[in-house]
N, C-alpha and C positions, 0 to 999 in steps of 0.2 A: 580702734579698738574700743570697744563698749563693755565699760565697769558698773555695777549697780551702784546706786546710789544708795548712802553719800559715800562719796571717796574723797581721797585727799593726796593733794599735787606736792611732793617733797621736793625741793630743788634744793642742790648743795653745790656752790659756785665756788671754784678754787682760781688760783693765778693762771694765767695763759688759756685761759676759755678751758680749763678741764674743768670737772666736776659730774656728778649723777643727777639724774631727775627719776625718781620714784613715781608711782602711781599705787596706792595703798588703799586698798577697802579692808576696815575692820569690822569684823561682824561679831557679837557675843552670843554667848552660848544661849539656850533656853533658860540657863539658871543664872545667869549672869556671867562677866569676867570670871577670869583666873583671879585667884584668892591674891586679895593686896595690889591688885591692879587695875587701871582705869583705860580707855581709850587716850586720852590724854596723856598718861604717864606714858603710853606705847610710844606715841609722837616724838613726846619730851627726849625720851632714851635714844630714838633713832636720829634726831637732830644732834644729841651730844657726841653720838657715834661718830656722825661725817664731821661734825666741827671740829673733833680733836683738840689738841691743847695747844698748837701751832700757832694760832688766832689767824689765820690765812682763808679758812675757809669760810662763808656766809650760809645761811639758809633762810630759804623763805616756806612759809608752809600756805597751803589756801585748801580750801574746803567746799567742795563739790556737792550741791543737795539739792533736790527738788522741793519747794515749797509751796503751798497753797495759800490763798487768802478767800475770807467770806466777803463777797460782794453782793449785798442783797438789792434785789430788786426793786 
């Protein structure tokens, strides 16, 4: 599956090999994000939702992006 960059992989793991793997692409509108929201805030909310309150779920978040470097000759 090809996703546009940048995208995030959010993995939530619980006991006995249960869990969710989410691939998330967040694109802000031309005028910016929704009022009072940020990309990081959305990701934090998703993590909190998946972790719940039981303490048995852990989450990891990875960002996949293409970067360029200037290599003068």
